C-alpha positions as CSV (number, residue, x, y, z in Angstrom):
1,X,0.0,0.0,0.0
2,X,1.2,3.5,-0.9
3,X,0.7,6.2,1.7
4,X,0.2,9.8,0.7
5,X,-1.1,13.0,2.2
6,X,-2.7,16.2,0.8
7,X,-4.4,19.3,1.9
8,X,-7.5,18.8,-0.2
9,X,-8.9,15.5,-1.6
10,X,-11.6,15.8,-4.1
11,X,-13.7,12.7,-4.7
12,X,-15.2,12.8,-8.2
13,X,-13.7,14.5,-11.2
14,X,-16.8,15.8,-13.0
15,X,-17.5,19.5,-13.6
16,X,-17.8,20.2,-9.9
17,X,-14.9,18.0,-8.8
18,X,-12.3,19.2,-11.3
19,X,-13.4,22.8,-11.0
20,X,-12.8,22.5,-7.2
21,X,-9.5,20.8,-7.6
22,X,-8.2,23.4,-10.2
23,X,-9.4,26.4,-8.2
24,X,-7.8,25.1,-5.0
25,X,-4.6,24.6,-6.8
26,X,-4.8,28.1,-8.2
27,X,-5.0,29.3,-4.6
28,X,-1.9,27.4,-3.6
29,X,-3.3,24.3,-2.1
30,X,-1.9,20.8,-2.5
31,X,-4.7,18.8,-4.2
32,X,-5.5,15.2,-5.0
33,X,-8.3,14.5,-7.4
34,X,-9.8,10.9,-7.3
35,X,-12.0,9.3,-9.8
36,X,-12.8,5.9,-11.4
37,X,-12.2,7.3,-14.9
38,X,-8.7,7.6,-16.4
39,X,-9.0,11.4,-16.7
40,X,-11.1,14.3,-15.3
41,X,-14.4,15.0,-16.9
42,X,-17.1,13.1,-15.2
43,X,-20.5,12.0,-16.5
44,X,-21.1,15.4,-18.3
45,X,-18.1,14.9,-20.5
46,X,-18.1,11.1,-21.0
47,X,-21.7,10.2,-20.9
48,X,-23.9,13.3,-20.6
49,X,-24.1,16.9,-21.7
50,X,-21.1,16.9,-24.1
51,X,-21.8,13.8,-26.3
52,X,-25.5,14.5,-26.3
53,X,-25.0,18.1,-27.6
54,X,-22.6,16.8,-30.3
55,X,-25.4,14.5,-31.5
56,X,-28.0,17.2,-31.2
57,X,-25.9,19.5,-33.4
58,X,-25.8,16.8,-36.1
59,X,-29.6,16.4,-35.7
60,X,-30.1,20.1,-36.2
61,X,-28.0,20.1,-39.4
62,X,-30.0,17.2,-40.8
63,X,-33.3,19.0,-39.9
64,X,-32.2,22.2,-41.6
65,X,-31.1,20.4,-44.7
66,X,-34.6,18.9,-45.0
67,X,-36.3,22.2,-44.5
68,X,-34.0,24.2,-46.9
69,X,-36.3,23.5,-49.8
70,X,-38.7,26.1,-48.3
71,X,-36.0,28.7,-48.9
72,X,-35.3,27.6,-52.5
73,X,-32.3,25.3,-51.7
74,X,-32.9,21.6,-52.2
75,X,-30.5,18.9,-50.9
76,X,-30.7,15.2,-51.3
77,X,-32.0,13.2,-48.3
78,X,-29.1,12.9,-45.9
79,X,-27.4,9.6,-45.7
80,X,-26.4,8.6,-42.1
81,X,-23.1,6.9,-41.6
82,X,-23.5,5.7,-38.0
83,X,-19.8,4.7,-37.6
84,X,-18.7,8.2,-38.6
85,X,-21.3,9.8,-36.4
86,X,-20.1,7.8,-33.4
87,X,-16.5,8.7,-34.3
88,X,-17.4,12.5,-34.4
89,X,-19.1,12.3,-31.0
90,X,-16.1,10.4,-29.5
91,X,-13.6,12.9,-31.1
92,X,-15.4,15.7,-29.3
93,X,-15.3,13.9,-26.0
94,X,-11.6,12.9,-26.5
95,X,-10.6,16.4,-27.3
96,X,-12.1,17.9,-24.3
97,X,-10.9,15.0,-22.2
98,X,-7.4,15.6,-23.2
99,X,-7.7,19.3,-22.6
100,X,-9.0,19.0,-19.1
101,X,-6.4,16.5,-18.2
102,X,-3.6,18.7,-19.5
103,X,-4.9,21.8,-17.6
104,X,-4.9,19.7,-14.4
105,X,-1.3,18.5,-14.9
106,X,-0.2,22.1,-15.6
107,X,-1.7,23.0,-12.2
108,X,0.1,20.1,-10.6
109,X,-3.1,18.5,-9.4
110,X,-2.4,14.9,-8.5
111,X,-4.9,12.6,-10.2
112,X,-5.5,9.2,-8.7
113,X,-7.5,6.7,-10.6
114,X,-9.4,4.1,-8.6
115,X,-12.3,3.3,-6.3
116,X,-12.3,5.3,-3.1
117,X,-13.4,4.2,0.3
118,X,-13.6,6.7,3.2
119,X,-11.9,5.3,6.3
120,X,-12.6,8.4,8.5
121,X,-13.2,12.1,8.4
122,X,-9.6,12.7,7.2
123,X,-8.7,9.6,5.3
124,X,-9.6,7.3,2.4
125,X,-8.2,4.3,0.6
126,X,-8.1,4.1,-3.2
127,X,-8.1,0.8,-5.0
128,X,-6.5,1.2,-8.4
129,X,-5.0,-0.9,-11.2
130,X,-1.6,-0.6,-9.6
131,X,-2.5,-1.4,-6.1
132,X,-4.0,0.5,-3.1
133,X,-3.3,4.0,-1.9
134,X,-4.0,5.3,1.6
135,X,-4.6,9.1,1.4
136,X,-4.7,11.4,4.4
137,X,-6.3,14.8,3.9
138,X,-7.1,17.9,5.8
139,X,-10.4,18.5,3.9
140,X,-12.4,16.5,1.4
141,X,-14.9,17.6,-1.2
142,X,-17.5,15.0,-2.3
143,X,-18.4,15.5,-5.9
144,X,-19.6,12.0,-6.9
145,X,-22.4,13.1,-9.2
146,X,-25.5,11.1,-10.1
147,X,-26.6,8.0,-12.1
148,X,-29.7,7.3,-14.3
149,X,-32.7,6.3,-12.2
150,X,-33.8,2.7,-12.5
151,X,-37.2,1.4,-11.6
152,X,-37.8,-2.3,-10.8
153,X,-41.0,-2.2,-12.9
154,X,-39.0,-1.2,-15.9
155,X,-36.1,-3.6,-15.4
156,X,-35.8,-6.0,-18.3
157,X,-32.6,-7.8,-19.1
158,X,-32.6,-7.2,-22.8
159,X,-30.0,-5.5,-25.0
160,X,-32.9,-3.6,-26.6
161,X,-33.4,-1.7,-23.4
162,X,-31.3,1.5,-23.1
163,X,-30.6,4.2,-20.5
164,X,-29.2,7.6,-21.3
165,X,-25.7,6.3,-21.3
166,X,-26.2,3.4,-23.7
167,X,-28.4,5.5,-25.9
168,X,-25.5,7.9,-26.5
169,X,-23.5,5.1,-28.0
170,X,-26.1,4.9,-30.9
171,X,-25.9,1.1,-31.2
172,X,-28.2,1.5,-34.3
173,X,-31.1,3.5,-35.6
174,X,-34.2,1.4,-34.6
175,X,-37.3,1.5,-36.7
176,X,-39.3,2.3,-33.6
177,X,-38.2,3.6,-30.2
178,X,-40.2,4.2,-27.0
179,X,-38.8,6.9,-24.7
180,X,-40.1,6.5,-21.2
181,X,-40.0,10.0,-19.6
182,X,-40.8,13.4,-21.0
183,X,-38.1,15.3,-19.2
184,X,-35.1,17.0,-20.9
185,X,-33.0,13.8,-21.2
186,X,-35.8,11.9,-22.9
187,X,-36.7,14.7,-25.2
188,X,-33.2,15.5,-26.2
189,X,-32.3,11.9,-27.0
190,X,-35.7,11.3,-28.6
191,X,-35.0,14.3,-30.9
192,X,-31.7,12.7,-32.0
193,X,-33.1,9.3,-32.8
194,X,-36.2,10.8,-34.5
195,X,-34.1,13.0,-36.8
196,X,-31.8,10.0,-37.6
197,X,-34.9,8.1,-38.8
198,X,-36.5,6.3,-35.9
199,X,-40.3,6.4,-35.3
200,X,-40.2,7.8,-31.7
201,X,-43.0,7.6,-29.2
202,X,-42.7,9.4,-25.8
203,X,-44.7,8.4,-22.7
204,X,-44.9,10.7,-19.7
205,X,-46.9,9.9,-16.5
206,X,-47.7,13.5,-15.7
207,X,-50.0,15.8,-17.7
208,X,-47.3,17.6,-19.6
209,X,-43.8,17.4,-21.0
210,X,-40.9,19.0,-19.1
211,X,-42.6,19.1,-15.6
212,X,-41.5,22.2,-13.8
213,X,-41.1,24.4,-16.9
214,X,-43.8,27.0,-17.7
215,X,-46.5,25.7,-20.0
216,X,-46.3,28.5,-22.5
217,X,-42.7,27.8,-23.1
218,X,-43.3,24.0,-23.4
219,X,-46.1,24.7,-25.8
220,X,-43.7,26.1,-28.4
221,X,-41.5,23.0,-28.2
222,X,-44.4,20.5,-28.1
223,X,-46.0,21.9,-31.2
224,X,-42.8,21.0,-33.1
225,X,-42.3,17.7,-31.4
226,X,-45.8,16.6,-32.3
227,X,-44.7,16.7,-35.9
228,X,-41.3,15.1,-35.2
229,X,-42.5,12.2,-32.9
230,X,-44.9,9.5,-33.8
231,X,-46.8,9.9,-30.5
232,X,-46.7,11.8,-27.3
233,X,-48.6,10.0,-24.6
234,X,-49.3,12.1,-21.5
235,X,-50.9,10.9,-18.2
236,X,-49.8,7.5,-19.2
237,X,-47.7,4.8,-17.4
238,X,-45.7,1.8,-18.6
239,X,-47.0,-1.1,-16.5
240,X,-45.4,-4.1,-18.3
241,X,-42.4,-4.9,-20.5
242,X,-42.2,-8.3,-22.1
243,X,-39.5,-9.8,-24.4
244,X,-40.9,-10.5,-27.8
245,X,-39.2,-12.0,-30.9
246,X,-40.0,-8.8,-32.8
247,X,-38.9,-6.4,-30.0
248,X,-40.2,-5.3,-26.7
249,X,-43.9,-5.6,-26.0
250,X,-45.1,-2.7,-23.9
251,X,-48.3,-2.4,-22.0
252,X,-49.6,1.1,-21.2
253,X,-52.1,2.4,-18.7
254,X,-53.8,5.8,-19.1
255,X,-57.0,7.6,-19.9
256,X,-56.3,7.9,-23.7
257,X,-53.8,5.3,-24.8
258,X,-55.1,3.3,-27.7
259,X,-53.9,0.7,-28.2
260,X,-52.8,-0.3,-24.7
261,X,-50.2,-2.7,-26.0
262,X,-47.5,-1.9,-28.6
263,X,-44.2,-3.4,-29.7
264,X,-41.0,-1.4,-30.1
265,X,-37.6,-2.2,-31.5
266,X,-35.9,-0.4,-28.6
267,X,-37.0,1.2,-25.3
268,X,-35.1,4.1,-23.7
269,X,-35.8,4.7,-20.0
270,X,-35.1,8.3,-19.1
271,X,-37.0,9.0,-15.9
272,X,-34.4,11.1,-14.2
273,X,-31.2,10.7,-12.2
274,X,-30.4,9.8,-8.6
275,X,-27.5,11.1,-6.5
276,X,-24.4,8.8,-6.0
277,X,-24.5,9.2,-2.2
278,X,-23.8,5.6,-1.4
279,X,-20.1,6.3,-1.0
280,X,-18.2,3.4,0.5
281,X,-17.1,4.2,4.1
282,X,-19.4,7.3,4.4
283,X,-20.8,5.7,7.6
284,X,-17.4,6.2,9.2
285,X,-18.0,10.0,9.1
286,X,-20.7,12.2,10.5
287,X,-22.0,13.0,7.0
288,X,-25.8,12.8,6.8
289,X,-28.1,11.9,3.8
290,X,-31.6,13.2,3.5
291,X,-34.7,11.2,2.5
292,X,-34.1,11.8,-1.2
293,X,-30.6,10.5,-1.1
294,X,-28.8,13.9,-1.2
295,X,-25.9,14.8,1.1
296,X,-27.0,17.4,3.6
297,X,-24.9,20.6,3.8
298,X,-25.0,24.2,4.7
299,X,-24.6,27.3,2.5
300,X,-20.9,26.8,2.3
301,X,-21.4,23.2,1.2
302,X,-20.0,21.9,4.5
303,X,-21.6,18.6,5.7
304,X,-22.2,17.6,9.3
305,X,-18.6,16.4,9.2
306,X,-16.5,19.7,9.5
307,X,-13.7,18.4,7.3
308,X,-16.0,17.2,4.5
309,X,-17.9,19.3,1.9
310,X,-20.4,18.2,-0.8
311,X,-21.1,19.8,-4.2
312,X,-22.9,19.0,-7.5
313,X,-25.6,16.4,-8.1
314,X,-24.9,14.5,-4.9
315,X,-25.6,17.7,-2.9
316,X,-29.1,18.5,-4.3
317,X,-31.0,19.9,-7.2
318,X,-30.9,21.3,-9.8
319,X,-28.6,18.6,-11.2
320,X,-26.7,20.9,-13.5
321,X,-23.0,21.0,-14.4
322,X,-22.7,24.8,-14.1
323,X,-24.3,24.7,-10.7
324,X,-21.7,22.2,-9.5
325,X,-18.9,24.3,-10.9
326,X,-20.0,27.4,-8.9
327,X,-20.6,25.4,-5.8
328,X,-17.0,24.1,-6.2
329,X,-15.6,27.7,-5.9
330,X,-17.7,28.4,-2.8
331,X,-16.5,25.2,-1.1
332,X,-12.9,25.9,-1.8
333,X,-13.1,29.5,-0.5
334,X,-14.9,28.3,2.6
335,X,-12.1,25.8,3.2
336,X,-9.7,28.6,3.0
337,X,-11.6,30.6,5.6
338,X,-13.3,33.1,3.3
339,X,-16.8,34.3,3.9
340,X,-18.3,32.5,0.9
341,X,-21.8,31.2,0.5
342,X,-23.7,29.6,-2.4
343,X,-26.8,31.8,-2.6
344,X,-27.6,32.5,-6.3
345,X,-30.7,34.4,-7.4
346,X,-30.8,32.5,-10.6
347,X,-29.5,29.2,-12.0
348,X,-30.1,28.9,-15.7
349,X,-31.6,25.7,-17.2
350,X,-31.5,24.8,-20.9
351,X,-33.2,22.0,-22.8
352,X,-31.2,21.5,-26.0
353,X,-34.1,20.3,-28.2
354,X,-35.1,22.2,-31.3
355,X,-36.4,24.7,-30.5
356,X,-34.5,25.1,-27.2
357,X,-36.1,26.1,-24.0
358,X,-34.3,28.0,-21.4
359,X,-35.3,29.6,-18.1
360,X,-33.6,31.3,-15.2
361,X,-34.7,32.8,-11.8
362,X,-38.3,32.3,-10.9
363,X,-40.6,30.6,-13.3
364,X,-44.1,32.0,-13.6
365,X,-45.4,28.9,-11.9
366,X,-43.0,29.3,-8.9
367,X,-43.8,32.9,-8.5
368,X,-47.6,32.2,-8.4
369,X,-47.0,29.4,-5.9
370,X,-45.1,31.8,-3.7
371,X,-47.9,34.3,-4.1
372,X,-45.6,37.0,-5.5
373,X,-47.3,40.1,-6.9
374,X,-46.0,39.7,-10.5
375,X,-46.6,40.8,-14.0
376,X,-45.6,38.7,-17.0
377,X,-44.4,40.4,-20.2
378,X,-44.2,38.3,-23.3
379,X,-42.7,39.1,-26.7
380,X,-43.5,36.7,-29.6
381,X,-40.7,35.9,-32.0
382,X,-43.2,36.2,-34.9
383,X,-42.5,40.0,-34.4
384,X,-38.7,39.5,-34.1
385,X,-36.8,40.4,-37.3
386,X,-33.9,38.0,-36.8
387,X,-36.2,35.1,-36.0
388,X,-38.0,35.7,-39.3
389,X,-34.8,35.9,-41.3
390,X,-33.7,32.5,-40.1
391,X,-37.3,31.1,-40.5
392,X,-37.7,30.4,-36.8
393,X,-40.6,32.7,-35.8
394,X,-42.2,30.2,-33.4
395,X,-40.3,31.4,-30.3
396,X,-41.2,33.4,-27.3
397,X,-39.4,35.6,-24.7
398,X,-41.1,36.2,-21.4
399,X,-40.1,38.2,-18.3
400,X,-41.5,37.5,-14.8
401,X,-41.4,41.0,-13.1
402,X,-42.3,42.4,-9.7
403,X,-45.4,44.3,-10.5
404,X,-44.6,47.4,-8.3
405,X,-40.8,47.8,-8.9
406,X,-40.4,46.2,-12.3
407,X,-37.5,44.1,-11.0
408,X,-36.7,41.1,-13.1
409,X,-37.4,37.9,-11.1
410,X,-37.3,35.4,-13.8
411,X,-36.9,35.0,-17.6
412,X,-38.0,32.2,-19.9
413,X,-37.1,31.8,-23.6
414,X,-38.4,29.2,-26.1
415,X,-36.8,29.3,-29.5
416,X,-33.7,28.6,-31.6
417,X,-30.6,29.4,-29.6
418,X,-32.4,30.1,-26.3
419,X,-29.5,28.6,-24.4
420,X,-27.2,31.3,-25.8
421,X,-29.6,34.1,-24.8
422,X,-30.3,33.1,-21.2
423,X,-26.9,34.3,-19.9
424,X,-27.9,38.0,-20.3
425,X,-31.1,37.2,-18.4
426,X,-29.3,35.5,-15.6
427,X,-26.9,38.5,-15.2
428,X,-29.9,40.9,-15.2
429,X,-31.5,38.9,-12.3
430,X,-28.2,38.7,-10.3
431,X,-27.6,42.5,-10.8
432,X,-31.1,43.4,-9.6
433,X,-32.0,44.8,-13.0
434,X,-35.5,46.2,-13.7
435,X,-37.6,46.2,-16.9
436,X,-36.5,49.8,-17.3
437,X,-32.8,48.7,-17.3
438,X,-33.5,46.1,-20.0
439,X,-35.7,48.5,-22.0
440,X,-32.9,51.1,-22.1
441,X,-30.1,48.7,-22.9
442,X,-29.4,49.0,-26.6
443,X,-29.4,45.6,-28.3
444,X,-27.9,45.1,-31.8
445,X,-30.4,44.8,-34.6
446,X,-31.4,42.3,-36.0
447,X,-30.6,39.8,-33.3
448,X,-32.6,37.3,-31.2
449,X,-31.4,39.1,-28.1
450,X,-33.7,42.0,-29.0
451,X,-36.6,39.8,-27.7
452,X,-35.4,40.6,-24.1
453,X,-35.5,44.3,-24.8
454,X,-38.8,44.2,-26.5
455,X,-40.4,42.1,-23.8
456,X,-39.3,44.8,-21.3
457,X,-41.0,47.3,-23.6
458,X,-44.2,45.2,-23.5
459,X,-44.2,45.7,-19.7
460,X,-44.5,49.4,-20.3
461,X,-47.0,49.1,-23.2
462,X,-44.4,50.6,-25.5
463,X,-43.1,47.7,-27.6
464,X,-42.2,49.0,-31.1
465,X,-43.2,45.8,-32.9
466,X,-46.1,44.6,-30.8
467,X,-49.1,46.8,-30.1
468,X,-50.2,46.0,-26.6
469,X,-51.0,49.1,-24.6
470,X,-50.5,48.8,-20.9
471,X,-53.7,48.6,-18.9
472,X,-54.3,51.5,-16.6
């Protein structure tokens, strides 16, 4: 056994873990980064947001080539080379993988590959390919991430069954695919497969896609998905899966699900993610886990064990890479004794379908549930010059505003490139901007970002391109 010591040990090398390790190294700390993978990156890089966005980019190119005839440009039907598609996706992952690893080495972060077991509040053992390492540390940050949720009722030992990880490998393009779960993972992957040629059906047990998002934003996406997907079954559950020589026979239960039994070539289960909080040896510390499986912590991300901090998916929702990265900086600064706390006014969320949906701050639904006195100002992209020039007028920009002060509490955007626009909205919320501030900020013309300015003008009943006088 090799024995080593460090000031900070970071368990988990995803967007939260490696961000914590790199920032701590920048501040002069001795850091060890521990992970099962051969290089930093985590689920987001290897099996999540990065490969999925590479595939979604390809899907968007295919979709645009098919719709170009409306603009007077006709292409032949795209031919899909699955091997080259997989190679492109993997090349994206490998390039970022190499870059993150190189940046870590430049910072002199010690990377240890292996399975870690905590042996106390200041120690762990790491079982790797070259033996076992005993690591002593002054502080530890747990950044172990999350895994796809699995339900016993949907467990079927069949290679035709996929989760979000195996679906990203694109084993083939099935003739028919059932996506179980109408959240962002299911819709993004369903979009990829449908564009590649699969007949995709989505089943969601609630009464709407993307639970939690405002319905007017979802409506923009759903209208397009109803054309792309073979079926969208809401208020419907999968109650039985059976192996069949022709595929997987699925039995549904719901108020409007004819027929109740259908056969699919493949089934993708995308019903969410669960925190990886079952860390070996965690019981040898004072760290506590709540009823939902998240590690309990305070505003500085410190757990009930003073030497141990928790960030990212394992520390609570929203399970987003950028949230983990910002928590990482707070935890490191807290370890160094700074007066840091994680208390953002807005955390942006983006669904990378086509069109994209993005929101930040309070949704309209949250604001109403909290009984806030709000006014909602909406600007339709049908009146937005840039949206019309790119033939994507189906979008919507909305502001959730404090009725008395006009302060921006939340922003939602549905439309092409919404994810690139939500950053300005997040900054506006964090800076305490008002509708007046956004109205008076000059936006370049013609751009999609003008939708934010014009939505603010709607609040005052003075939008140049939408006639909607403010009620007295």
